[in-house]
MILOKE-800319 format. One record per residue: residue in three letters; residue number from 1; z, y, x of N, C-alpha, C, CB in turn. Coordinates in steps of 0.1 Angstrom, whole numbers, plus 5000, padded with zeros to 4 digits. Glycine has a CB too. Layout:
BEGIN
residuo; num; n.z; n.y; n.x; ca.z; ca.y; ca.x; c.z; c.y; c.x; cb.z; cb.y; cb.x
ALA; NUM; Z; Y; X; Z; Y; X; Z; Y; X; Z; Y; X
...
//
This chain:
BEGIN
residuo; num; n.z; n.y; n.x; ca.z; ca.y; ca.x; c.z; c.y; c.x; cb.z; cb.y; cb.x
MET; 1; 5005; 4986; 5009; 5004; 4997; 5002; 5000; 5014; 5010; 5017; 4997; 4994
ALA; 2; 4997; 5012; 5023; 4995; 5019; 5030; 4985; 5034; 5028; 4992; 5012; 5036
GLN; 3; 4977; 5027; 5027; 4963; 5036; 5019; 4964; 5038; 5014; 4952; 5035; 5015
ALA; 4; 4974; 5038; 5003; 4970; 5045; 4986; 4986; 5063; 4990; 4980; 5025; 4963
MET; 5; 4989; 5058; 5000; 4995; 5073; 5002; 4985; 5077; 5015; 5014; 5073; 5008
ARG; 6; 4977; 5075; 5017; 4969; 5082; 5029; 4960; 5099; 5019; 4952; 5065; 5036
ARG; 7; 4962; 5107; 5023; 4958; 5121; 5023; 4944; 5122; 5022; 4962; 5128; 5035
GLN; 8; 4941; 5125; 5011; 4924; 5134; 5015; 4922; 5143; 5019; 4917; 5139; 5007
SER; 9; 4909; 5147; 5027; 4912; 5159; 5028; 4902; 5162; 5025; 4917; 5164; 5038
PRO; 10; 4911; 5182; 5023; 4909; 5188; 5012; 4890; 5199; 5014; 4925; 5197; 5011
ILE; 11; 4885; 5199; 5030; 4878; 5199; 5026; 4863; 5193; 5027; 4881; 5206; 5027
SER; 12; 4866; 5179; 5025; 4851; 5167; 5023; 4851; 5174; 5005; 4856; 5143; 5026
LEU; 13; 4848; 5176; 4998; 4847; 5176; 4986; 4833; 5167; 4976; 4848; 5189; 4985
PHE; 14; 4825; 5161; 4987; 4822; 5146; 4977; 4820; 5135; 4986; 4808; 5146; 4967
ALA; 15; 4825; 5142; 4997; 4819; 5126; 5007; 4835; 5124; 5004; 4811; 5126; 5030
THR; 16; 4840; 5119; 5002; 4852; 5107; 5006; 4850; 5101; 5014; 4856; 5097; 4998
ASP; 17; 4840; 5094; 5020; 4841; 5085; 5033; 4847; 5089; 5047; 4827; 5080; 5036
GLY; 18; 4842; 5103; 5046; 4842; 5114; 5061; 4833; 5119; 5062; 4842; 5111; 5074
LYS; 19; 4819; 5113; 5056; 4807; 5110; 5064; 4794; 5124; 5055; 4803; 5089; 5062
PRO; 20; 4786; 5129; 5064; 4781; 5139; 5057; 4770; 5131; 5048; 4777; 5151; 5066
HIS; 21; 4762; 5134; 5032; 4750; 5127; 5026; 4750; 5142; 5020; 4750; 5111; 5016
PRO; 22; 4741; 5144; 5026; 4727; 5156; 5023; 4723; 5156; 5016; 4716; 5159; 5029
LEU; 23; 4712; 5138; 5015; 4702; 5138; 5009; 4710; 5140; 4992; 4693; 5124; 5013
GLN; 24; 4722; 5136; 4991; 4727; 5126; 4982; 4735; 5144; 4971; 4741; 5109; 4992
ASP; 25; 4742; 5147; 4980; 4751; 5162; 4974; 4734; 5170; 4970; 4764; 5173; 4989
THR; 26; 4727; 5167; 4980; 4709; 5177; 4974; 4711; 5172; 4955; 4684; 5164; 4984
LEU; 27; 4704; 5161; 4954; 4707; 5158; 4944; 4714; 5157; 4931; 4705; 5155; 4946
LEU; 28; 4734; 5156; 4937; 4740; 5155; 4925; 4740; 5174; 4922; 4758; 5147; 4928
ALA; 29; 4736; 5185; 4933; 4734; 5202; 4928; 4724; 5200; 4920; 4729; 5214; 4940
VAL; 30; 4712; 5195; 4923; 4698; 5194; 4909; 4699; 5190; 4899; 4687; 5187; 4909
THR; 31; 4709; 5181; 4898; 4714; 5174; 4885; 4720; 5182; 4876; 4724; 5164; 4887
LEU; 32; 4724; 5184; 4886; 4740; 5195; 4877; 4732; 5205; 4875; 4758; 5203; 4888
VAL; 33; 4724; 5215; 4880; 4721; 5221; 4876; 4707; 5222; 4870; 4726; 5227; 4883
LEU; 34; 4700; 5213; 4866; 4690; 5210; 4853; 4698; 5208; 4837; 4683; 5194; 4857
GLY; 35; 4707; 5198; 4847; 4712; 5196; 4836; 4722; 5210; 4826; 4720; 5185; 4839
ALA; 36; 4729; 5215; 4833; 4736; 5224; 4827; 4721; 5237; 4824; 4751; 5229; 4838
VAL; 37; 4705; 5242; 4826; 4700; 5244; 4818; 4696; 5237; 4810; 4695; 5248; 4820
ALA; 38; 4693; 5231; 4810; 4693; 5217; 4796; 4696; 5225; 4783; 4708; 5204; 4798
PHE; 39; 4713; 5216; 4793; 4723; 5219; 4775; 4726; 5229; 4772; 4737; 5215; 4773
VAL; 40; 4724; 5243; 4779; 4719; 5255; 4774; 4717; 5260; 4758; 4707; 5254; 4781
THR; 41; 4698; 5256; 4770; 4683; 5263; 4763; 4682; 5249; 4749; 4664; 5264; 4780
ALA; 42; 4693; 5239; 4751; 4684; 5233; 4736; 4699; 5237; 4726; 4678; 5208; 4737
PHE; 43; 4703; 5245; 4721; 4709; 5251; 4711; 4699; 5264; 4715; 4727; 5251; 4713
PHE; 44; 4690; 5264; 4716; 4679; 5277; 4711; 4664; 5270; 4704; 4673; 5288; 4727
HIS; 45; 4658; 5266; 4698; 4646; 5263; 4687; 4639; 5266; 4698; 4644; 5271; 4672
ASN; 46; 4632; 5281; 4701; 4623; 5282; 4703; 4620; 5282; 4722; 4622; 5292; 4693
LEU; 47; 4637; 5277; 4724; 4627; 5271; 4745; 4633; 5255; 4736; 4640; 5278; 4772
HIS; 48; 4621; 5249; 4731; 4625; 5231; 4732; 4619; 5233; 4744; 4618; 5217; 4721
LEU; 49; 4603; 5247; 4750; 4600; 5236; 4763; 4608; 5230; 4781; 4587; 5242; 4768
LEU; 50; 4611; 5246; 4776; 4623; 5243; 4786; 4633; 5237; 4792; 4627; 5247; 4785
SER; 51; 4637; 5230; 4775; 4651; 5222; 4775; 4649; 5208; 4777; 4658; 5223; 4761
SER; 52; 4637; 5205; 4772; 4634; 5192; 4776; 4626; 5184; 4790; 4627; 5190; 4766
TRP; 53; 4615; 5193; 4793; 4610; 5194; 4807; 4621; 5191; 4814; 4603; 5207; 4811
THR; 54; 4634; 5204; 4814; 4642; 5205; 4830; 4654; 5191; 4819; 4651; 5230; 4838
GLY; 55; 4656; 5180; 4815; 4662; 5176; 4806; 4654; 5159; 4810; 4660; 5186; 4792
LEU; 56; 4644; 5167; 4815; 4634; 5147; 4819; 4638; 5150; 4833; 4608; 5144; 4816
ILE; 57; 4637; 5160; 4839; 4636; 5159; 4856; 4654; 5156; 4859; 4629; 5179; 4865
GLY; 58; 4655; 5161; 4850; 4671; 5158; 4854; 4679; 5146; 4854; 4679; 5165; 4847
ILE; 59; 4670; 5140; 4842; 4675; 5126; 4848; 4671; 5119; 4854; 4678; 5119; 4842
LEU; 60; 4662; 5120; 4859; 4654; 5112; 4865; 4654; 5114; 4880; 4641; 5114; 4860
THR; 61; 4663; 5128; 4888; 4669; 5131; 4895; 4680; 5125; 4900; 4670; 5139; 4892
GLY; 62; 4691; 5123; 4886; 4703; 5120; 4883; 4705; 5105; 4883; 4706; 5127; 4873
ALA; 63; 4693; 5094; 4879; 4693; 5085; 4882; 4689; 5079; 4897; 4689; 5081; 4873
TYR; 64; 4678; 5089; 4900; 4678; 5086; 4916; 4689; 5087; 4925; 4670; 5095; 4922
GLY; 65; 4699; 5099; 4921; 4709; 5103; 4932; 4718; 5085; 4925; 4720; 5125; 4929
GLN; 66; 4722; 5083; 4913; 4729; 5075; 4909; 4726; 5057; 4922; 4724; 5077; 4891
PHE; 67; 4715; 5056; 4920; 4708; 5046; 4928; 4712; 5047; 4942; 4693; 5047; 4927
ILE; 68; 4714; 5060; 4948; 4713; 5057; 4961; 4725; 5061; 4962; 4702; 5062; 4970
SER; 69; 4738; 5065; 4955; 4749; 5075; 4957; 4758; 5069; 4965; 4756; 5079; 4945
VAL; 70; 4766; 5072; 4973; 4777; 5065; 4986; 4792; 5061; 4982; 4780; 5077; 4999
THR; 71; 4796; 5075; 4970; 4810; 5080; 4968; 4812; 5082; 4952; 4812; 5095; 4977
THR; 72; 4824; 5080; 4953; 4830; 5078; 4936; 4828; 5089; 4931; 4845; 5074; 4931
ARG; 73; 4828; 5098; 4944; 4830; 5116; 4938; 4815; 5121; 4928; 4830; 5131; 4956
GLU; 74; 4804; 5110; 4941; 4786; 5117; 4937; 4789; 5113; 4924; 4767; 5108; 4945
ARG; 75; 4793; 5099; 4926; 4789; 5092; 4916; 4789; 5100; 4899; 4799; 5080; 4917
PHE; 76; 4803; 5108; 4899; 4816; 5114; 4887; 4807; 5124; 4883; 4834; 5120; 4893
ALA; 77; 4802; 5129; 4896; 4791; 5147; 4892; 4782; 5143; 4890; 4788; 5160; 4902
LEU; 78; 4775; 5133; 4891; 4761; 5122; 4889; 4757; 5122; 4872; 4767; 5103; 4895
ILE; 79; 4773; 5119; 4870; 4774; 5111; 4856; 4773; 5123; 4845; 4791; 5102; 4855
ILE; 80; 4783; 5136; 4847; 4776; 5147; 4839; 4771; 5156; 4839; 4780; 5151; 4835
GLY; 81; 4760; 5156; 4854; 4744; 5163; 4850; 4738; 5148; 4841; 4732; 5167; 4868
LEU; 82; 4739; 5140; 4841; 4728; 5133; 4836; 4733; 5129; 4819; 4725; 5119; 4846
GLY; 83; 4743; 5128; 4814; 4747; 5136; 4799; 4741; 5146; 4795; 4760; 5140; 4797
ALA; 84; 4749; 5158; 4808; 4741; 5169; 4798; 4721; 5177; 4793; 4748; 5180; 4804
SER; 85; 4721; 5166; 4806; 4702; 5165; 4810; 4697; 5155; 4798; 4697; 5157; 4830
ALA; 86; 4708; 5150; 4794; 4702; 5137; 4784; 4700; 5148; 4769; 4718; 5119; 4782
ILE; 87; 4715; 5152; 4771; 4718; 5160; 4758; 4705; 5175; 4751; 4735; 5168; 4764
GLY; 88; 4704; 5179; 4764; 4694; 5193; 4765; 4678; 5182; 4762; 4696; 5204; 4786
PHE; 89; 4671; 5170; 4767; 4660; 5160; 4768; 4663; 5156; 4753; 4661; 5147; 4780
TYR; 90; 4670; 5153; 4751; 4670; 5147; 4731; 4668; 5160; 4723; 4687; 5139; 4724
LEU; 91; 4676; 5172; 4723; 4674; 5182; 4720; 4661; 5187; 4716; 4678; 5187; 4727
GLY; 92; 4660; 5188; 4730; 4644; 5200; 4727; 4636; 5188; 4728; 4639; 5216; 4742
MET; 93; 4632; 5176; 4724; 4625; 5166; 4720; 4628; 5166; 4705; 4627; 5154; 4728
ALA; 94; 4643; 5167; 4702; 4638; 5176; 4683; 4633; 5182; 4680; 4643; 5182; 4674
HIS; 95; 4636; 5194; 4692; 4627; 5206; 4685; 4613; 5213; 4684; 4632; 5214; 4687
GLY; 96; 4607; 5201; 4688; 4592; 5207; 4695; 4585; 5193; 4704; 4596; 5222; 4708
GLY; 97; 4596; 5192; 4716; 4591; 5181; 4724; 4587; 5191; 4738; 4576; 5171; 4715
LEU; 98; 4578; 5183; 4747; 4577; 5185; 4759; 4560; 5188; 4760; 4584; 5172; 4767
PHE; 99; 4551; 5194; 4747; 4538; 5194; 4749; 4538; 5208; 4740; 4529; 5180; 4744
GLY; 100; 4548; 5208; 4728; 4551; 5221; 4725; 4546; 5221; 4710; 4544; 5232; 4736
GLY; 101; 4548; 5206; 4702; 4544; 5204; 4687; 4547; 5209; 4679; 4544; 5195; 4683
//
């Protein structure tokens, strides 16, 4: 149980194993930004193109980020971004879809 008392480094926000993960951190940031944009714009009917496309790209980047993620913190934040992207994508599709239907 000595490892349970090990203190985590406050400097490391995403990499809990102490190693840098630049690709995973970039995918995480992109997924969170796309998810936030898709989620916010999904509540406006006239922005369905933006919400559906950003949601779709956020889902794809988040899925690839999950595939190559290393730490639990990365996976947790990716799931948040994936959920926001999915909500934005689905509401954007309900409001008119990817091609302005």
